[in-house]
MIFIGU-593131 format. One line per field, with one value per residue: residue number from 1; residue in one letter; x, y, z of N, C-alpha, C in turn. Coordinates in Angstrom, 3 decimals. Each point is the difference from the previous one (the first is absolute). Layout:
i <- [NUM_...];
aa <- [A_...];
n_px <- [X_...];
n_py <- [Y_...];
n_pz <- [Z_...];
ca_px <- [X_...];
ca_py <- [Y_...];
ca_pz <- [Z_...];
c_px <- [X_...];
c_py <- [Y_...];
c_pz <- [Z_...];
END
This chain:
i <- [1_2_3_4_5_6_7_8_9_10_11_12_13_14_15_16_17_18_19_20_21_22_23_24_25_26_27_28_29_30_31_32_33_34_35_36_37_38_39_40_41_42_43_44_45_46_47_48_49_50_51_52_53_54_55_56_57_58_59_60_61_62_63_64_65_66_67_68_69_70_71_72_73_74_75_76_77_78_79_80_81_82_83_84_85_86_87_88_89_90_91_92_93_94_95_96_97_98_99_100_101_102_103_104_105];
aa <- [X_X_X_X_X_X_X_X_X_X_X_X_X_X_X_X_X_X_X_X_X_X_X_X_X_X_X_X_X_X_X_X_X_X_X_X_X_X_X_X_X_X_X_X_X_X_X_X_X_X_X_X_X_X_X_X_X_X_X_X_X_X_X_X_X_X_X_X_X_X_X_X_X_X_X_X_X_X_X_X_X_X_X_X_X_X_X_X_X_X_X_X_X_X_X_X_X_X_X_X_X_X_X_X_X];
n_px <- [166.598_-0.558_0.035_-0.274_-1.057_-0.402_0.313_-0.809_-1.167_0.505_-1.424_-0.985_0.611_-0.200_0.415_1.289_0.110_-0.297_0.775_0.966_-0.076_0.056_0.929_-0.793_1.408_-0.539_1.153_1.026_0.552_0.247_0.000_0.122_-1.073_-0.541_0.086_-0.432_-0.536_-1.144_-0.810_-1.259_0.208_-0.942_-0.412_0.232_0.643_-0.980_0.501_1.242_0.545_-0.559_0.570_1.143_-0.146_-0.060_0.962_0.692_-0.208_0.280_0.680_-0.622_1.406_-1.342_0.763_1.234_-0.941_-1.043_0.654_0.413_-0.462_0.202_-0.907_0.198_-1.415_0.510_-0.320_-0.349_1.492_0.436_-0.397_0.831_-0.534_-0.478_-0.285_0.382_0.434_0.258_0.674_0.482_-0.992_0.688_0.634_-0.991_-0.722_-0.813_0.504_0.037_-1.325_-0.188_0.443_-0.692_-1.013_0.557_0.220_-1.126_-0.553];
n_py <- [139.963_-0.980_0.291_1.519_-0.341_-0.726_1.072_0.475_-0.751_-1.202_-0.075_-0.855_1.233_-0.654_-1.209_0.560_0.752_-1.086_-0.801_0.778_0.374_-1.212_0.178_-0.885_-0.400_-0.444_-0.678_0.964_-0.129_-0.822_-0.638_1.438_0.454_-0.934_0.167_1.263_-0.562_0.530_0.162_-0.133_1.144_-0.380_0.968_-0.077_0.732_1.023_0.020_0.713_-0.522_-1.741_0.110_0.495_-1.094_-0.862_0.646_0.174_-1.213_-0.079_-0.925_-1.044_-0.353_-1.093_0.360_0.128_0.559_0.619_0.864_1.189_0.797_0.888_0.655_1.072_-0.124_-0.972_0.574_-0.879_0.264_-0.973_-0.907_-0.658_-0.492_-0.902_1.144_0.030_1.152_-0.260_-0.841_1.150_-0.435_0.669_-0.655_0.683_-0.242_0.817_-0.387_-1.241_0.266_0.721_-1.099_-0.533_0.771_0.014_-1.191_0.072_1.064];
n_pz <- [132.268_-0.409_-1.288_0.357_0.823_-1.076_-0.951_1.200_0.376_-0.722_-0.371_0.585_-0.544_-0.989_0.393_0.410_-0.689_-0.811_0.537_0.028_-1.109_-0.280_1.084_0.299_0.127_1.110_0.154_0.234_-1.206_1.156_-0.858_-0.856_0.946_0.318_-1.653_-0.007_0.711_-0.381_0.978_-0.270_0.696_0.603_0.092_1.325_-0.094_-0.682_-1.123_0.359_-1.163_0.291_1.059_-0.698_-1.159_1.125_0.767_-0.928_-0.768_1.379_-0.168_-0.270_-0.091_-0.426_-1.091_0.739_0.741_-0.057_-0.633_0.894_-0.601_1.342_-0.455_0.100_-0.644_-0.298_-0.900_-0.684_-0.206_0.558_-0.720_0.487_-1.113_0.361_0.601_1.278_-0.065_-1.042_0.880_0.699_0.671_0.432_-0.982_-0.246_-0.717_0.767_0.732_-0.487_-0.535_0.969_0.567_-0.955_0.274_0.955_-0.197_-0.356_0.825];
ca_px <- [0.475_0.469_1.419_1.053_0.456_0.725_1.294_1.091_0.060_-1.005_-1.008_-1.303_-0.710_-1.475_-0.932_0.130_-0.774_-1.347_-0.524_-0.203_-1.004_-1.588_-0.147_-1.079_0.273_-0.161_1.316_0.859_1.105_0.880_1.147_1.030_0.390_0.370_1.303_0.951_0.343_-0.919_-1.222_-1.183_-0.600_-0.813_0.188_-1.318_-0.317_0.461_1.335_-0.200_-0.557_-1.460_-0.704_0.091_-1.267_-1.423_-0.071_0.095_-1.181_-1.297_-0.669_0.626_0.318_0.152_-0.072_0.972_-0.185_-1.245_-0.362_-1.199_0.355_-0.985_-0.303_-0.011_-1.179_-0.031_-0.594_0.836_0.314_0.357_0.060_1.088_-0.465_0.805_0.370_-1.168_-0.994_-0.665_-0.959_-1.198_-1.369_-0.032_0.292_-1.086_0.140_-0.173_1.342_0.955_-0.205_0.285_1.564_0.677_-0.136_0.969_1.225_0.221_0.238];
ca_py <- [0.160_-1.280_-0.185_0.768_-0.581_-1.022_0.426_0.312_-1.271_-0.721_-0.589_0.057_1.243_-0.004_-0.611_0.645_1.397_-0.497_-0.365_0.978_1.025_-1.005_-0.565_0.430_-0.599_0.721_0.404_0.567_-0.731_-0.010_-0.890_0.453_0.796_-1.221_-0.549_0.961_-0.293_0.874_-0.423_0.639_0.017_1.260_0.429_0.113_1.537_0.210_1.056_1.410_0.671_-0.067_1.077_1.504_-0.181_0.143_1.254_0.893_-0.226_0.020_-1.195_-1.230_-1.086_-1.128_-0.589_-1.002_-1.033_-0.374_0.200_0.865_1.430_0.492_1.646_0.781_-0.274_-1.159_-0.774_-1.072_0.488_-1.254_-1.710_-0.853_-1.363_-1.148_0.203_-0.411_1.008_-0.329_-1.341_0.232_0.257_1.409_0.911_-0.191_0.062_1.441_0.099_-0.311_0.588_1.229_-0.068_-0.324_1.128_1.014_-0.317_0.246_1.328];
ca_pz <- [1.334_0.549_-0.743_0.642_1.504_-0.286_-0.020_1.438_0.679_-0.659_1.238_-0.359_0.307_-0.504_0.901_1.284_-0.257_-0.048_1.238_0.954_-0.615_-0.174_1.141_0.990_1.638_1.104_0.409_-0.876_-0.363_0.700_-0.361_-0.224_1.296_0.995_-0.120_0.546_1.574_0.683_0.138_0.370_1.376_0.623_1.459_0.807_-0.164_-1.010_-0.020_0.051_-1.302_0.146_1.231_-0.418_-1.172_0.514_0.600_-1.074_-0.557_0.996_0.165_0.828_-0.872_0.383_-1.066_0.297_1.182_-0.546_-1.403_0.256_0.272_0.499_-0.148_1.258_0.594_0.227_-1.241_-0.661_-1.229_-1.025_0.345_-0.797_-0.393_0.684_1.422_1.082_-0.203_-1.306_0.098_0.861_-0.164_0.423_-1.219_-0.955_-1.734_-0.314_0.538_-1.081_-1.334_0.698_0.063_-1.114_-0.924_0.810_-0.628_-1.704_-0.180];
c_px <- [0.596_1.341_0.968_0.682_0.778_1.415_0.892_0.098_-0.904_-0.636_-1.286_-0.825_-1.573_-1.109_0.100_-0.826_-1.687_-0.694_-0.220_-1.014_-1.572_-0.292_-1.440_0.160_-0.445_1.104_0.808_1.083_1.450_1.616_1.212_0.621_0.742_1.301_1.045_0.516_-0.859_-1.267_-1.061_-0.477_-0.944_0.229_-1.673_-0.342_0.476_1.347_-0.453_-0.747_-1.455_-0.710_-0.271_-0.939_-1.200_-0.563_-0.455_-1.293_-1.322_-0.756_0.660_0.246_0.265_0.012_0.849_-0.512_-1.381_-0.607_-1.213_0.762_-1.419_0.090_0.497_-1.013_-0.331_-0.612_0.946_0.406_0.545_0.144_0.780_-0.214_0.978_0.456_-1.321_-1.262_-0.937_-0.910_-1.137_-1.432_-0.236_0.437_-1.089_0.699_0.085_1.426_1.022_0.036_0.545_1.742_0.501_-0.134_0.917_1.327_0.221_0.060_1.330];
c_py <- [-1.362_-0.292_0.688_-0.857_-1.317_0.117_0.467_-1.187_-1.048_-0.797_-0.004_1.292_0.247_-0.691_0.474_1.258_-0.105_-0.516_1.186_0.976_-0.380_-0.548_0.272_-0.594_0.995_0.902_0.341_-1.252_0.284_-0.604_0.675_0.778_-1.195_-0.792_1.177_-0.178_0.786_-0.735_0.848_-0.325_0.997_0.109_0.216_1.678_0.563_1.073_1.463_0.657_-0.120_1.010_1.172_0.149_0.236_1.172_1.054_0.049_-0.396_-1.684_-1.420_-1.103_-1.136_-1.118_-1.109_-1.233_-0.733_0.201_1.019_1.625_1.007_1.486_0.606_-0.022_-1.334_-0.764_-0.940_0.935_-1.257_-1.132_-0.568_-1.320_-1.211_0.157_0.031_0.988_-0.482_-1.207_0.353_0.396_1.579_0.811_-0.529_-0.139_1.417_0.714_-0.261_0.943_1.608_-0.053_-0.275_1.307_0.958_-0.447_0.412_1.467_0.497];
c_pz <- [0.149_-0.800_0.723_1.091_-0.454_-0.309_0.862_0.578_-0.473_1.329_-1.055_0.421_-0.245_1.037_1.385_-0.028_-0.232_1.469_1.168_-0.520_0.168_1.353_0.961_1.157_1.082_0.518_-1.094_0.046_0.785_-0.230_-0.056_1.117_0.689_-0.576_0.227_1.333_0.690_0.295_0.270_1.523_0.622_1.642_0.523_-0.015_-1.215_-0.140_-0.165_-1.142_-0.181_0.929_-0.480_-0.952_0.585_0.485_-0.943_-0.807_0.546_-0.519_0.917_-0.767_0.909_-1.270_-0.016_1.033_-0.466_-1.437_-0.129_0.207_-0.041_-0.078_1.522_0.726_0.493_-1.160_-0.876_-1.354_-0.803_0.913_-1.064_-0.120_0.607_1.420_0.844_-0.262_-1.196_0.347_1.227_-0.341_0.287_-1.036_-1.078_-1.323_-0.383_0.526_-0.852_-0.981_0.366_-0.164_-1.287_-1.077_0.819_-0.547_-1.529_0.045_0.413];
END
C-alpha cells in the first residue's frame, strides 16, 4: 500500500500510517482537519442525531462530557479511560471490568 501511495503522491506514507494505526493518544489526530480549515467544536447541548440515538437505543450518552455511558435503568454501560468518570471513586474496578467486557462483546 505504501508503494502505491508513493506512486500517487510521494510522502513518508509508512511513518504516517504507522503513527496513526499504532497511536494510543487520548485525542484523535486533528492536524489534517485543522489544515483543511475546519476545527473541532463542542456545544452545550447534544445534536439531534445523538438525541434520537439515545431515545431509540434507550441509553444516556455522557461519553463526550465525562466519559460515561448509562443504560436505561441507570446502570453503567461504559466508562472511557482518561475521562472524569474513569477517575471517579464512584466507578469501582468492577464497573471498569464490566464496561470493558461490554465494549468487547
